[in-house]
N, C-alpha and C positions, 0 to 999 in steps of 0.2 A: 686293845682300848688303846694304850699308848699310841700305837701306830696312826688310829685315826685321829687321835689327838694333833699328832705332828703334821699330817697332812691335809687336816681339815681347811688350810689356808687354799687348796687348789679350788675350791669350790668358787672362790670368787673370781679369779680368773677366767673359770669356765664360764659363768654367767656373763661377765663383760664381753668375753670373747665371742658367745654364740650371740647375744645382742649385736656387738658390730656387724657380726656376717648378715644377719639379717636386715641390720639399717643400711648396710652397702646396696643392698638391692633398691633402694630408693634415693641413691646417690649417684653423680656423675661418674662414669666408668675410671674416671682419674683418681676419684677418692675411693680406694678401694678399702677392704676390710681391715686390712693389714695396718694401713695408715689409721683408720678409725679407731682400733683397739689399741693403738699405741698412745695415741692422743688421751680418749679415754681414761686408759690406764694411768697415764702421768696426771692428770686432770683431779681424779679420784684419789690417788696417793697424795697431794699437793692441798687439798681441800679436807679432807677427813683423814684423822687419826687411826691407821689400821691396826688393830692389834697387834703384839708382837707374836702370839702363837699363832698367827698366820704366815709368818716368815717363812718357814720350811716349806710349806705346802708352796707358796708362790715361787719360790727358788725351785723348786723340784719341777714345776709347771713350766718356767722360763728355761730350764736347762735341757730337759729330757724329750719335751715335746718339739723344741726346735729340732732336734736330731731325728726325731721320728717323721718329721714332715718332709725331710729329704728322701726317703723312701718312695713316697708319693708322687714326687716330683720324677724319678726314673722311670715310673710306667709311659711317661709322654717320649722318651727317647726310643728313636728307631735308627740303629745304625744302617739299617738299608736306605732310607731316605737320605741320610746324610752323605753315604758315598756318592749319590746322585749329584752331590756339589762339582764333584772332580778334583783332581790332586791340587791344581792351581789355586782354585778359589778355598779350600780349605787349609792348604797351606798358609793364605794371606792370613787366614782368619788364627792359625796358631802363632803366627810371627807375631800378630798384633797383640793376643792377648798375653803372650810370654813376655813380650818388650814391656806391655803396660805394667805387668806384676813387678820387674825390674826395677821399672820408674817408679812405682809407687812406693818399694821398699825404701830406696834412698831419698827421694823426695819426702816421705813423712819423716825422716830422721832430720834432714838438713831444714826443714821448715818447722822443725819442733811441732809438728801436730800432737796435741796432747793425748796422752794414754796410748790406747791401741788404735783409735780412731780412724786414724790415717790409712792405716794397714786394712782396716773393716771395708771403708769405705771405698779404697781402690780394688781392693779383691771384689767386693760386690760389683764394682763398675766394669768390672773385666770378666765377668763370669755371668752371673744371672740374679744380680740384685739380693733381695733379702734370705734367697736360699744359700747363696754363696757366703755370706756375711754368718747365717747359722751355723754352716760349716765349718770356719775357718774360726769363729769364736772362740771355743774350747781350747783352742791350742795356742792362743793368742792374747786372750784377755780374760781378766778374771770380774773387768767391771761391766755389770751391766749397762751403766749408764753410756759406755762406751758402744754398746751394742745399739742402744736404743739411739743414740745420735746417729750413727753410721746408719742404721734402718730408714731414720726421718729424712736424711740426705739423700740417698739413693731413690726413695720414693718420690721425693719432692723433684730431683733433677732429672728421674725417671718421666714425670708427669710432664715437665716443662719441654723436654726434649720429643716426646711424641704429640706435643701440641706445634711446636717451631719449626722440627726438622724437616716434615712433608713440604711446608712453605719453600725452605732452603732448597731442596732437594727439586721442587719444580721449575727452579730456575736453571737447573742444569740440563744437560742434553743426554744425562745416564739412562740407559735401558732397565727393564725392570730388574735383571738379574744384579747389576750394578746397585741400584736403589735398595733392592734386598739386601746386599752387602754391608750398605751403609746403616741401615734401619737395624736388621739383625745383628749386625756387629758390634752395633753401640749402646743401643737401648737396655735400660735394667731389667726389667721384668717381661714375660711372656704378653701380659696384656699390654704393656706399652707398645712392644713390637707388634703384635696385630691391630692395634688401633693406629698406628701410624701405617704400616703397610698397606692395610686394605682400605685406608682414606685415599689413596693414592690410585690403586688398580689391584685386581683380584690377584695378577700374576703376581705383581710387587710384595703382598701379602703373603703369598705362598714361599715365596722366595726368602722374605724375612724371617719366618717362623722358620723353615728349615736352616739358616744360618743361625738364628739363635739357638736351637737346639742341637746344634753342634758345639756352640759355647759350652751349653749345659753338659754336653757330652765330657768336655775337658775339665769338668770339676774337678774329678780325683785327680789327675797328673798335675794340675795347676796347684791343687791343696799340697800335695806331696813337696813340689818344687817351692812353693812359698814359704811352708816350714821349715826346710832346708836354709832359705834365706834368713829367717827369723832366728833359729835355733841351731845354725851350723857350729857356732862357736860353744855350745854348751852341752851337745849331745857326747856320749861315751864312744859311739860306735854309729858307722856310716848307715846300719841296718836300722837304726832307731827311726831314718826317714822315711822307712817303707813299711812302719807298724801302724797301718789306718784304722782307725776306729771303729768300731762295729757298723755303726749306719753308713760309713762311706762302703765297707766291704757289702752290706746289703744293696747299698747303691748299685755297685759294679753289675752284681749278680742278676738284679733285677732287669738293669738295661739289655745285658745279655740275652736274659729268658724273653724279654718283650721284642727283641729283634730276630728272634729264632720262632715265636709263637705269637699268631697273630690273635690279640686278646679282641672280644667283642667290644665294639663302641660304647655299648652301656656300661661296661666294666670301667674303661678307661674313663668315661665321664664321671663314675662314682669315685674313682681313682683321685681325679681330680680336684673333686668337691672337698672330700675326705680330708685331703692333704691341704687344701686352703683351709679350712675351719680349722684343723690341728695349728697350722702356722699362725691364724689368725689367735687361737687361745694363746700361745706361747706368746705373742707380741703384747697382751693384753697383761699377761702376769711381768715382761720385761718393765712396761708403762709402770707398773704398780710399784717398782722399784725404783723409780728415777725422781730424784729432787729437780723441781723446775730451775730453782737459781743455777745449778749446776749445768743441766741442760741448755739454758741462754749461754753460759760462761762458754761452754767448750762447743756448742753448737755452730758459732759463728765461724771457727777455726775451720772445724770438719766441715761445714757448708763450703768455705772458700777452696778448700781443698778439694774436696768434691767436683768443683767447677775446673778447675785446672786440670784435674785427671781426665775428665770427660771430654776437656776440649783436647788435649792430647791424642786421647782415643780417636776422635772424629780426625785429627790430622794426621794420625797414623795410617786409618783407612782411606782418607784421601790421597797419601803420598802413595801408598801400594797401588791404588787404582789407576795413577799417572802413569805407573810402569807395567 
C-alpha cells in the first residue's frame, strides 16, 4: 500500500504525456510531443498546486523514463549504414563532435552559464538533442529545471535550424553529401534533420539522416569523454570514467545487435513510437517540477549559450568542408 501511495504521482505525468503525444498529431511537425509535454507540465505546475504526495512519483517518472527512452533510440542505429559514410566523412564528424564538447565544457564555465544548463545544452547540440541531455543529466545535474531549460533550448534551436538552414544551403554549391553533412552534423533531433534534408532533395535527406545516426552512435564515447572533463578532479580512479550506467550498456548492446540482425520494419517503427511516448511522459514529469520564474531567469542565459554553441558547430562543419 505504501509503495502505491509513494508512486501515485506517476499517474499525472502519464496522463499529460499521453495527451501531448496524441495532441502532437494535430500540430506542425516542428512542435513535437516532447516540447508540448514540457510546456504543459510547466503550465500545470505553475497554475495548480500539486499535492506533495505526488512528488516521489513525478521524480521517479522524470528520472527513470528518461533513461529507458534511450534504449529505444538504439534500434535506429545500424553500423553498416554508418560505415557507408567513409573514413573521411566520419572522421570530420568525430572531430566536430569532440571539438564541440571541449568548447562546451570551457565556454560554459567562462560564460558563467547557470547550473549545469550550459553543459547539457552543448552536449545535446553536439549529439542528438533531448536524448543526449537525458543520457548526460544523471551524472552532471541534480536540478530538473536545468534539464527542462536545456530541453526547451535544443528543441527551439533545432526547430529554427530546420526552417532556416535549408534556405542558407540553397545559396551554396554543395552536393547532396556535403549538404547532408551540414544538416545531419548540426541539427538537434532526427525529426529536425529529416525535415530539413528532405525539403532539399531525397538524396540530401538520406545523407543527412545517415550523418545524424552516426552522431547518435557517438553517444557512449562522447558521454565517457564529457564525464571525464566534468569529473576528472573528483574521481579516485581512472576506471570510474568507464563505469557506464545500465541504460548506456543496454544502448550499446542494442546497437550491436541491430547492426547484425535485420529487424522487421514494423518492429523498428514500433520501437521508435514507444521510445517517443516514453520520452514524452518523462518530459511531462520534468515540466511538472519546473518553477516558471526560475525558468525565465535561467532560460535567457541557456538560450544565448545554445545560440553560441550552435553557431560554433556550423562554423566547424563549414571549416572542415573547405579542407
